[in-house]
C-alpha positions as CSV (number, residue, x, y, z in Angstrom):
1,X,0.1,0.0,-0.2
2,X,1.3,3.5,-0.7
3,X,1.7,6.0,1.8
4,X,-1.6,8.0,2.2
5,X,-2.8,10.1,5.2
6,X,-6.2,10.2,5.7
7,X,-8.3,12.7,8.1
8,X,-11.4,11.8,9.1
9,X,-13.8,14.6,8.5
10,X,-16.2,15.3,11.2
11,X,-18.3,18.4,12.1
12,X,-17.3,17.5,15.6
13,X,-13.5,17.6,14.9
14,X,-10.8,19.9,13.7
15,X,-9.8,18.4,10.5
16,X,-8.9,21.6,8.7
17,X,-6.5,22.5,11.4
18,X,-4.7,19.0,11.2
19,X,-4.6,19.3,7.3
20,X,-2.9,22.8,7.5
21,X,-0.4,21.4,9.9
22,X,0.4,18.6,7.5
23,X,0.6,20.9,4.6
24,X,3.2,22.7,6.6
25,X,5.1,19.7,6.7
26,X,4.9,19.2,2.9
27,X,2.3,16.1,3.6
28,X,-0.5,16.0,1.4
29,X,-3.7,14.5,3.3
30,X,-7.0,13.5,2.3
31,X,-10.3,14.2,4.0
32,X,-12.1,10.9,4.8
33,X,-15.9,11.2,4.6
34,X,-16.7,7.7,3.8
35,X,-15.7,3.9,3.6
36,X,-14.1,4.0,0.1
37,X,-11.7,7.0,0.7
38,X,-10.7,5.3,4.3
39,X,-9.7,2.2,2.3
40,X,-7.2,4.2,0.4
41,X,-5.2,5.2,3.5
42,X,-2.2,4.1,5.3
43,X,-2.4,6.4,8.1
44,X,-5.4,7.8,9.7
45,X,-5.8,10.7,12.1
46,X,-9.1,10.9,13.8
47,X,-9.3,14.4,15.4
48,X,-12.1,15.6,18.0
49,X,-13.1,18.6,19.8
50,X,-16.5,18.1,20.9
51,X,-18.1,15.5,23.1
52,X,-17.6,11.8,23.4
53,X,-21.1,11.1,22.1
54,X,-21.3,13.7,19.3
55,X,-17.9,12.0,17.7
56,X,-19.7,8.5,18.1
57,X,-22.8,9.8,16.7
58,X,-21.5,11.3,13.5
59,X,-19.3,8.4,12.8
60,X,-22.1,6.1,13.0
61,X,-24.3,8.2,11.2
62,X,-21.5,8.2,8.1
63,X,-21.2,4.4,8.6
64,X,-17.6,4.9,9.6
65,X,-17.8,3.5,13.1
66,X,-17.4,-0.3,12.3
67,X,-14.6,0.3,9.8
68,X,-12.8,2.1,12.1
69,X,-13.3,-0.3,14.7
70,X,-11.9,-2.9,12.3
71,X,-8.5,-1.1,12.1
72,X,-7.1,-2.1,15.5
73,X,-4.2,-4.4,15.2
74,X,-4.0,-4.1,11.3
75,X,-1.4,-2.6,9.4
76,X,-2.9,0.9,9.3
77,X,-1.5,3.5,11.5
78,X,-3.9,5.3,13.6
79,X,-3.8,8.3,15.7
80,X,-6.6,9.7,17.8
81,X,-6.4,13.3,19.0
82,X,-8.3,14.5,21.9
83,X,-11.9,13.1,21.7
84,X,-10.4,11.0,19.0
85,X,-8.3,9.4,21.5
86,X,-11.0,9.2,24.2
87,X,-13.4,7.0,22.0
88,X,-10.8,4.4,21.7
89,X,-12.0,3.2,25.2
90,X,-15.3,1.5,26.4
91,X,-17.1,4.9,27.5
92,X,-17.0,8.0,29.4
93,X,-18.7,9.7,32.2
94,X,-19.6,12.5,29.7
95,X,-22.1,10.5,27.6
96,X,-23.1,7.6,30.0
97,X,-24.3,4.4,28.2
98,X,-22.5,5.6,24.7
99,X,-20.0,2.9,23.6
100,X,-16.6,3.7,22.4
101,X,-14.6,1.7,19.9
102,X,-13.6,-0.6,23.0
103,X,-10.1,-0.9,21.8
104,X,-9.2,-0.6,25.4
105,X,-10.8,-0.9,28.7
106,X,-10.5,2.6,30.1
107,X,-13.3,5.0,30.7
108,X,-13.2,8.7,30.5
109,X,-13.5,10.9,33.8
110,X,-14.1,14.8,34.4
111,X,-11.5,16.6,35.6
112,X,-12.0,18.4,38.8
113,X,-10.3,21.4,40.7
114,X,-9.1,21.6,44.1
115,X,-12.7,22.5,45.2
116,X,-14.3,19.3,43.4
117,X,-15.8,21.2,40.7
118,X,-15.7,20.3,37.1
119,X,-12.8,22.0,35.5
120,X,-11.4,22.7,31.8
121,X,-7.8,22.1,31.0
122,X,-7.1,24.6,28.4
123,X,-3.4,25.9,27.6
124,X,0.0,24.7,27.5
125,X,1.3,21.9,29.6
126,X,4.1,19.4,29.7
127,X,4.3,15.7,29.2
128,X,6.1,13.2,31.8
129,X,7.3,10.3,29.8
130,X,9.2,8.6,32.6
131,X,10.7,5.4,31.9
132,X,8.4,4.7,29.1
133,X,9.6,4.0,25.4
134,X,9.6,7.3,23.3
135,X,6.5,7.7,21.5
136,X,6.8,9.5,18.2
137,X,8.8,12.6,19.4
138,X,7.3,13.2,22.8
139,X,9.6,14.7,25.3
140,X,9.8,15.8,28.9
141,X,11.3,18.9,27.5
142,X,8.2,20.0,25.5
143,X,5.0,21.4,26.1
144,X,1.9,21.0,24.4
145,X,-1.5,22.5,23.9
146,X,-4.5,20.9,25.8
147,X,-8.3,22.0,25.6
148,X,-10.5,19.3,27.3
149,X,-12.6,18.5,30.6
150,X,-12.4,14.7,30.5
151,X,-9.4,12.4,30.4
152,X,-7.9,8.9,30.1
153,X,-6.9,7.7,33.8
154,X,-5.1,4.6,32.6
155,X,-4.4,2.6,29.6
156,X,-3.8,-1.0,31.0
157,X,-3.3,-2.3,27.6
158,X,-0.1,0.1,26.8
159,X,1.5,-0.9,30.1
160,X,4.3,1.6,30.6
161,X,4.2,2.8,27.1
162,X,2.5,6.2,27.9
163,X,3.0,9.9,28.9
164,X,1.2,11.6,31.8
165,X,0.3,15.0,32.6
166,X,-0.6,16.6,36.0
167,X,-3.3,18.9,36.3
168,X,-5.2,20.1,39.8
169,X,-5.4,16.5,41.3
170,X,-5.8,14.7,38.1
171,X,-3.3,12.3,36.5
172,X,-3.9,12.6,32.7
173,X,-2.8,10.1,30.0
174,X,-1.6,12.5,27.5
175,X,-0.1,10.1,24.9
176,X,0.2,6.4,24.7
177,X,0.9,3.9,21.8
178,X,-0.2,0.3,21.6
179,X,0.1,-2.1,18.3
180,X,-0.6,0.0,15.5
181,X,-2.4,3.2,17.8
182,X,-1.2,6.4,19.0
183,X,-3.7,8.4,21.5
184,X,-2.9,11.9,22.1
185,X,-5.0,14.2,24.4
186,X,-3.5,17.4,23.5
187,X,-3.5,18.9,20.1
188,X,-0.3,18.4,18.1
189,X,-1.6,20.5,15.2
190,X,-1.8,23.7,17.7
191,X,1.4,23.0,19.5
192,X,3.9,24.8,17.2
193,X,7.3,23.2,16.4
194,X,6.8,20.2,19.0
195,X,3.5,19.2,17.5
196,X,4.6,19.6,13.8
197,X,7.5,17.3,14.8
198,X,5.1,14.6,16.3
199,X,2.8,14.7,13.3
200,X,6.0,14.3,11.0
201,X,7.0,11.2,13.2
202,X,3.6,9.5,12.7
203,X,3.4,10.1,9.1
204,X,6.8,8.5,8.9
205,X,5.7,5.5,11.1
206,X,6.0,2.3,9.0
């Protein structure tokens, strides 16, 4: 299969921003709106900037949910951004009863501040990689742009192969890699040089 990057186009996503970031790297991507286009791609990016449930609903309405679900542990490289990462799990407190892709056993929970109220994590923050393997170009020395209010607390299937970010009393899984999948809670397309470098490493992942 020839290398071709596809960006899943959703109203609940920010595919245009991801496409512009790839263009800055000299990478031509295609917008994926149907199964036929999806099947052409060697690398898939699923962005999401809205709720867990709205992303699932739109994938279902476009008949992309089942084909995407079948990509796990395939030869296709897959990157989920923000809500696109969160839907890889079983479900979310954000929309109880809505089932995710189910690739992993985690369920997303709400961020709370020091007073116990729901909080948004918006702005720049660092990622602690610890002793895990290097994931794309993620580094303890870099900051990335976050914008979310729910988070993944752990990815048991990824063992130690993930990075964490601290915010209030929450320890957020901010990046992880398992099999052919990378999940990223922050927005590399909005994270300047460090984010572009991460997208470059993903596109070059064989």
